[in-house]
NUTI-362148 format. One line per field, with one value per atom (N, C-alpha, C): residue number from 0; residue in three letters; atom name; x, y, z. Coordinates in nm, 4 decimals, m for minus. Layout:
i = c(NUM | ...) .
aa = c(ala | ...) .
at = c(CA | ...) .
u = c(X | ...) .
v = c(Y | ...) .
w = c(Z | ...) .
END
This chain:
i = c(0 | 0 | 0 | 1 | 1 | 1 | 2 | 2 | 2 | 3 | 3 | 3 | 4 | 4 | 4 | 5 | 5 | 5 | 6 | 6 | 6 | 7 | 7 | 7 | 8 | 8 | 8 | 9 | 9 | 9 | 10 | 10 | 10 | 11 | 11 | 11 | 12 | 12 | 12 | 13 | 13 | 13 | 14 | 14 | 14 | 15 | 15 | 15 | 16 | 16 | 16 | 17 | 17 | 17 | 18 | 18 | 18 | 19 | 19 | 19 | 20 | 20 | 20 | 21 | 21 | 21 | 22 | 22 | 22 | 23 | 23 | 23 | 24 | 24 | 24 | 25 | 25 | 25 | 26 | 26 | 26 | 27 | 27 | 27 | 28 | 28 | 28 | 29 | 29 | 29 | 30 | 30 | 30 | 31 | 31 | 31 | 32 | 32 | 32 | 33 | 33 | 33 | 34 | 34 | 34 | 35 | 35 | 35 | 36 | 36 | 36 | 37 | 37 | 37 | 38 | 38 | 38 | 39 | 39 | 39 | 40 | 40 | 40 | 41 | 41 | 41 | 42 | 42 | 42 | 43 | 43 | 43 | 44 | 44 | 44 | 45 | 45 | 45 | 46 | 46 | 46 | 47 | 47 | 47 | 48 | 48 | 48 | 49 | 49 | 49 | 50 | 50 | 50 | 51 | 51 | 51 | 52 | 52 | 52 | 53 | 53 | 53 | 54 | 54 | 54 | 55 | 55 | 55 | 56 | 56 | 56 | 57 | 57 | 57 | 58 | 58 | 58 | 59 | 59 | 59 | 60 | 60 | 60 | 61 | 61 | 61 | 62 | 62 | 62 | 63 | 63 | 63 | 64 | 64 | 64 | 65 | 65 | 65 | 66 | 66 | 66 | 67 | 67 | 67 | 68 | 68 | 68 | 69 | 69 | 69 | 70 | 70 | 70 | 71 | 71 | 71 | 72 | 72 | 72 | 73 | 73 | 73 | 74 | 74 | 74 | 75 | 75 | 75 | 76 | 76 | 76 | 77 | 77 | 77 | 78 | 78 | 78 | 79 | 79 | 79 | 80 | 80 | 80 | 81 | 81 | 81 | 82 | 82 | 82 | 83 | 83 | 83 | 84 | 84 | 84 | 85 | 85 | 85 | 86 | 86 | 86) .
aa = c(met | met | met | ala | ala | ala | thr | thr | thr | lys | lys | lys | val | val | val | arg | arg | arg | ile | ile | ile | leu | leu | leu | ala | ala | ala | gln | gln | gln | tyr | tyr | tyr | ile | ile | ile | glu | glu | glu | asn | asn | asn | gly | gly | gly | lys | lys | lys | ala | ala | ala | lys | lys | lys | gly | gly | gly | gly | gly | gly | thr | thr | thr | glu | glu | glu | phe | phe | phe | glu | glu | glu | phe | phe | phe | asn | asn | asn | ile | ile | ile | ser | ser | ser | asp | asp | asp | ala | ala | ala | his | his | his | ser | ser | ser | met | met | met | tyr | tyr | tyr | cys | cys | cys | ser | ser | ser | asn | asn | asn | leu | leu | leu | glu | glu | glu | glu | glu | glu | val | val | val | phe | phe | phe | ser | ser | ser | glu | glu | glu | ile | ile | ile | leu | leu | leu | arg | arg | arg | val | val | val | thr | thr | thr | ser | ser | ser | glu | glu | glu | ser | ser | ser | trp | trp | trp | ala | ala | ala | gly | gly | gly | asp | asp | asp | phe | phe | phe | thr | thr | thr | tyr | tyr | tyr | ile | ile | ile | ser | ser | ser | his | his | his | glu | glu | glu | leu | leu | leu | leu | leu | leu | phe | phe | phe | gln | gln | gln | glu | glu | glu | pro | pro | pro | ile | ile | ile | gln | gln | gln | leu | leu | leu | glu | glu | glu | gly | gly | gly | ala | ala | ala | leu | leu | leu | thr | thr | thr | ser | ser | ser | lys | lys | lys | val | val | val | met | met | met | glu | glu | glu | asp | asp | asp | met | met | met | gly | gly | gly | val | val | val | leu | leu | leu) .
at = c(N | CA | C | N | CA | C | N | CA | C | N | CA | C | N | CA | C | N | CA | C | N | CA | C | N | CA | C | N | CA | C | N | CA | C | N | CA | C | N | CA | C | N | CA | C | N | CA | C | N | CA | C | N | CA | C | N | CA | C | N | CA | C | N | CA | C | N | CA | C | N | CA | C | N | CA | C | N | CA | C | N | CA | C | N | CA | C | N | CA | C | N | CA | C | N | CA | C | N | CA | C | N | CA | C | N | CA | C | N | CA | C | N | CA | C | N | CA | C | N | CA | C | N | CA | C | N | CA | C | N | CA | C | N | CA | C | N | CA | C | N | CA | C | N | CA | C | N | CA | C | N | CA | C | N | CA | C | N | CA | C | N | CA | C | N | CA | C | N | CA | C | N | CA | C | N | CA | C | N | CA | C | N | CA | C | N | CA | C | N | CA | C | N | CA | C | N | CA | C | N | CA | C | N | CA | C | N | CA | C | N | CA | C | N | CA | C | N | CA | C | N | CA | C | N | CA | C | N | CA | C | N | CA | C | N | CA | C | N | CA | C | N | CA | C | N | CA | C | N | CA | C | N | CA | C | N | CA | C | N | CA | C | N | CA | C | N | CA | C | N | CA | C | N | CA | C | N | CA | C | N | CA | C | N | CA | C | N | CA | C | N | CA | C | N | CA | C | N | CA | C | N | CA | C) .
u = c(2.4967 | 2.3548 | 2.3655 | 2.2482 | 2.2077 | 2.0330 | 2.0683 | 1.9421 | 1.8847 | 1.7557 | 1.6794 | 1.6275 | 1.6945 | 1.6226 | 1.5149 | 1.4340 | 1.3351 | 1.3407 | 1.3364 | 1.3562 | 1.2528 | 1.1770 | 1.0824 | 1.0829 | 1.0999 | 1.0917 | 1.0293 | 1.0410 | 0.9099 | 0.9757 | 0.8980 | 0.9304 | 0.9325 | 1.0286 | 0.9559 | 1.0533 | 0.9044 | 0.9558 | 0.9054 | 0.9832 | 0.9636 | 0.9359 | 0.9846 | 0.9717 | 0.8348 | 0.7491 | 0.6329 | 0.6459 | 0.5917 | 0.6181 | 0.4729 | 0.5482 | 0.4490 | 0.4001 | 0.4421 | 0.4013 | 0.5492 | 0.4811 | 0.6122 | 0.6243 | 0.7960 | 0.8311 | 0.9112 | 0.9164 | 0.9446 | 1.0544 | 1.2071 | 1.2883 | 1.3279 | 1.3355 | 1.4152 | 1.5691 | 1.6407 | 1.7787 | 1.8121 | 1.9286 | 1.9858 | 2.1571 | 2.1790 | 2.3001 | 2.3626 | 2.4854 | 2.5494 | 2.4681 | 2.4659 | 2.4405 | 2.5528 | 2.6614 | 2.7531 | 2.7362 | 2.7096 | 2.6662 | 2.5544 | 2.4499 | 2.3455 | 2.3228 | 2.3798 | 2.4467 | 2.5414 | 2.6645 | 2.7529 | 2.7864 | 2.6969 | 2.7185 | 2.6354 | 2.7298 | 2.6569 | 2.6034 | 2.5952 | 2.5453 | 2.4573 | 2.3849 | 2.3096 | 2.2074 | 2.1550 | 2.0592 | 2.1175 | 2.2605 | 2.3410 | 2.3975 | 2.4082 | 2.4659 | 2.3332 | 2.1916 | 2.0533 | 2.0179 | 2.0454 | 2.0221 | 2.1251 | 2.2328 | 2.3420 | 2.2897 | 2.2326 | 2.1826 | 2.0792 | 1.9776 | 1.8809 | 1.9260 | 2.0093 | 2.0837 | 2.1351 | 2.2269 | 2.2757 | 2.1583 | 2.0244 | 1.9452 | 1.8761 | 1.8468 | 1.7700 | 1.8271 | 1.9815 | 2.0463 | 1.9773 | 1.9065 | 1.8278 | 1.6891 | 1.6680 | 1.5060 | 1.4694 | 1.3708 | 1.3448 | 1.3364 | 1.3300 | 1.2476 | 1.3862 | 1.3805 | 1.4319 | 1.3852 | 1.4358 | 1.4124 | 1.4346 | 1.3738 | 1.4352 | 1.3837 | 1.5225 | 1.4671 | 1.3783 | 1.2594 | 1.2252 | 1.2159 | 1.2515 | 1.2898 | 1.2949 | 1.3670 | 1.4069 | 1.3587 | 1.3361 | 1.3222 | 1.4622 | 1.4830 | 1.6056 | 1.5052 | 1.4727 | 1.4009 | 1.5005 | 1.5109 | 1.6099 | 1.5923 | 1.4579 | 1.3466 | 1.2432 | 1.2137 | 1.1051 | 0.9569 | 0.8803 | 0.7405 | 0.6774 | 0.5876 | 0.5046 | 0.4198 | 0.3583 | 0.2404 | 0.1013 | m0.0106 | m0.1172 | m0.2056 | m0.2847 | m0.3990 | m0.4940 | m0.5203 | m0.6551 | m0.8018 | m0.8042 | m0.9070 | m0.9150 | m0.7963 | m0.8150 | m0.8183 | m0.7758 | m0.7631 | m0.9194 | m1.0002 | m1.1097 | m1.2039 | m1.2073 | m1.2918 | m1.2876 | m1.1517 | m1.1478 | m1.2092 | m1.2060 | m1.2969 | m1.4606 | m1.4738 | m1.6133 | m1.6752 | m1.5822 | m1.6257 | m1.6426 | m1.5671 | m1.5462 | m1.6750 | m1.7501 | m1.8230 | m1.7581 | m1.6518 | m1.6045 | m1.6118 | m1.6626 | m1.7153 | m1.8753) .
v = c(6.1608 | 6.1275 | 6.1774 | 6.1489 | 6.1916 | 6.2782 | 6.3759 | 6.5037 | 6.3862 | 6.4157 | 6.3678 | 6.4965 | 6.4638 | 6.6049 | 6.5838 | 6.6697 | 6.6281 | 6.7440 | 6.7063 | 6.8085 | 6.7945 | 6.9032 | 6.9232 | 7.0001 | 6.8797 | 6.9357 | 6.9654 | 7.0235 | 7.0101 | 6.9017 | 6.7987 | 6.7604 | 6.8009 | 6.7719 | 6.8662 | 6.7464 | 6.7786 | 6.6880 | 6.7247 | 6.6916 | 6.7752 | 6.9418 | 6.9852 | 7.1603 | 7.1842 | 7.0793 | 7.0668 | 7.0371 | 7.0954 | 7.0781 | 6.9739 | 6.8490 | 6.7149 | 6.6857 | 6.8093 | 6.7789 | 6.8084 | 6.7884 | 6.8245 | 6.6583 | 6.6563 | 6.5334 | 6.5782 | 6.4491 | 6.4647 | 6.3633 | 6.4288 | 6.3282 | 6.3523 | 6.2152 | 6.1858 | 6.1172 | 6.1864 | 6.1006 | 6.1823 | 6.0950 | 6.1553 | 6.1987 | 6.2884 | 6.3527 | 6.3514 | 6.3728 | 6.4097 | 6.5146 | 6.5290 | 6.6729 | 6.7649 | 6.7402 | 6.8502 | 6.9395 | 6.8333 | 6.8537 | 6.9651 | 6.9250 | 7.0320 | 7.1371 | 7.1514 | 7.2820 | 7.3648 | 7.3037 | 7.4235 | 7.4150 | 7.3643 | 7.3355 | 7.4948 | 7.5922 | 7.7343 | 7.6797 | 7.6187 | 7.5666 | 7.4541 | 7.4530 | 7.3327 | 7.3316 | 7.4628 | 7.4501 | 7.4704 | 7.4761 | 7.4328 | 7.2900 | 7.2348 | 7.0809 | 6.9945 | 7.0267 | 6.9494 | 6.9939 | 7.1025 | 7.1378 | 7.0202 | 6.9992 | 6.9150 | 6.7714 | 6.7545 | 6.6181 | 6.5695 | 6.6681 | 6.6389 | 6.6309 | 6.7127 | 6.7131 | 6.5756 | 6.5343 | 6.3778 | 6.2666 | 6.3076 | 6.2193 | 6.2518 | 6.3496 | 6.3246 | 6.2976 | 6.2379 | 6.1706 | 6.0700 | 5.9767 | 5.8207 | 5.8360 | 5.9574 | 5.9802 | 6.0549 | 6.0473 | 6.1208 | 6.2655 | 6.3073 | 6.4612 | 6.4988 | 6.5961 | 6.6940 | 6.7100 | 6.7241 | 6.7732 | 6.8931 | 7.0141 | 7.1118 | 7.1462 | 7.2030 | 7.2126 | 7.3375 | 7.2973 | 7.4173 | 7.4417 | 7.3581 | 7.4016 | 7.2211 | 7.2647 | 7.1609 | 7.1847 | 7.0661 | 7.0705 | 6.9873 | 7.0313 | 6.9671 | 6.8971 | 6.7773 | 6.7038 | 6.6547 | 6.7350 | 6.6759 | 6.5604 | 6.5270 | 6.4380 | 6.4078 | 6.2783 | 6.1940 | 6.3119 | 6.2877 | 6.3866 | 6.3119 | 6.3670 | 6.3558 | 6.2583 | 6.1467 | 6.0973 | 6.1557 | 6.1937 | 6.2160 | 6.1256 | 6.0598 | 5.9360 | 6.0052 | 5.9121 | 5.9252 | 5.9812 | 5.8888 | 5.9359 | 6.0586 | 6.1495 | 6.2666 | 6.3831 | 6.3420 | 6.4364 | 6.4394 | 6.3075 | 6.2964 | 6.3781 | 6.3479 | 6.4261 | 6.5581 | 6.6543 | 6.7834 | 6.8401 | 6.7514 | 6.7693 | 6.7694 | 6.6827 | 6.6680 | 6.7840 | 6.7937 | 6.8739 | 7.0636 | 7.0483 | 7.2100 | 7.1438 | 7.0367 | 7.0857 | 7.0486 | 6.9962 | 6.9599 | 6.8449 | 6.7678 | 6.6158 | 6.5914) .
w = c(m9.5188 | m9.5821 | m9.7037 | m9.7460 | m9.8984 | m9.8800 | m10.0025 | m10.0304 | m10.1472 | m10.1464 | m10.2737 | m10.3379 | m10.4853 | m10.5564 | m10.6442 | m10.6712 | m10.7649 | m10.8554 | m10.9643 | m11.0770 | m11.2165 | m11.2193 | m11.2912 | m11.3958 | m11.5102 | m11.6541 | m11.7722 | m11.8574 | m11.9810 | m12.1064 | m12.1235 | m12.2717 | m12.4173 | m12.4654 | m12.5883 | m12.6844 | m12.7959 | m12.8918 | m13.0484 | m13.1300 | m13.2890 | m13.2652 | m13.1716 | m13.1469 | m13.0334 | m13.0390 | m12.9541 | m12.7672 | m12.6777 | m12.5680 | m12.5244 | m12.4812 | m12.4637 | m12.2828 | m12.2645 | m12.0744 | m11.9971 | m11.8570 | m11.7485 | m11.6976 | m11.6908 | m11.6386 | m11.4825 | m11.3892 | m11.3249 | m11.3205 | m11.2305 | m11.2014 | m11.0989 | m11.0348 | m10.8589 | m10.8326 | m10.7765 | m10.7398 | m10.6007 | m10.5702 | m10.4276 | m10.5084 | m10.4308 | m10.4183 | m10.2795 | m10.2456 | m10.0933 | m10.0823 | m9.9642 | m9.8510 | m9.9002 | m9.9009 | m9.9312 | m10.1038 | m10.1634 | m10.2770 | m10.3123 | m10.2040 | m10.2048 | m10.1520 | m10.0394 | m9.9441 | m10.0113 | m10.0667 | m10.1300 | m10.2757 | m10.3449 | m10.4682 | m10.5292 | m10.5770 | m10.6384 | m10.7649 | m10.8831 | m10.9920 | m11.0124 | m10.8785 | m10.9198 | m11.0626 | m11.1055 | m11.1846 | m11.3026 | m11.3112 | m11.4398 | m11.4394 | m11.3112 | m11.2902 | m11.3489 | m11.3160 | m11.3146 | m11.4992 | m11.5648 | m11.6666 | m11.7715 | m11.7221 | m11.7732 | m11.7981 | m11.6900 | m11.6461 | m11.7565 | m11.7202 | m11.8365 | m11.9395 | m12.0329 | m12.1666 | m12.1889 | m12.0798 | m12.1407 | m12.0814 | m12.0471 | m12.0143 | m12.1911 | m12.2117 | m12.3381 | m12.4616 | m12.4403 | m12.5649 | m12.5866 | m12.5173 | m12.5195 | m12.5411 | m12.6084 | m12.6081 | m12.7455 | m12.7835 | m12.9200 | m12.9166 | m12.7741 | m12.7461 | m12.6688 | m12.6242 | m12.4978 | m12.3710 | m12.3093 | m12.1028 | m12.1318 | m12.0810 | m12.0461 | m11.9314 | m11.8286 | m11.6988 | m11.6622 | m11.5480 | m11.5011 | m11.3859 | m11.2725 | m11.1189 | m11.0107 | m10.9271 | m10.8568 | m10.7323 | m10.6951 | m10.4463 | m10.4446 | m10.3368 | m10.2518 | m10.1117 | m10.1223 | m9.9904 | m9.9011 | m9.7692 | m9.6328 | m9.5982 | m9.5839 | m9.4890 | m9.6100 | m9.5606 | m9.6504 | m9.5651 | m9.6456 | m9.6270 | m9.4840 | m9.4219 | m9.3177 | m9.3987 | m9.3531 | m9.3987 | m9.3271 | m9.3817 | m9.3458 | m9.3299 | m9.2163 | m9.2191 | m9.3028 | m9.3794 | m9.4740 | m9.4136 | m9.3029 | m9.2108 | m9.1605 | m9.1306 | m9.1070 | m9.1978 | m9.3128 | m9.3942 | m9.4635 | m9.4405 | m9.4967 | m9.4209 | m9.2550 | m9.1772 | m9.1577 | m9.2107 | m9.2196 | m9.3020 | m9.4364 | m9.5460 | m9.5511 | m9.4797 | m9.4822 | m9.3673 | m9.2657 | m9.1592 | m9.2451 | m9.3123 | m9.4163 | m9.5521 | m9.5363 | m9.6109 | m9.7456 | m9.7791 | m9.9189 | m9.9866 | m9.8868 | m9.9680 | m9.9060) .
END
């Protein structure tokens, strides 16, 4: 099985922060569960990725997603928001 990794990084160009960027990729479940230095590994992945860009990506945080998100119906969420007076 594979674990989806979502990394949040800061894009920096010419010494100025230009905004957040998200990266997603899969790693093995074994790596996600037993690797003790994931932040260091992810920072290195961003460093290597930065080599082909004009600026640099700096690691901020990551999420490990072991399953796909549950999609809620738009009608349900709209009704709840309407009932609460949000809409």
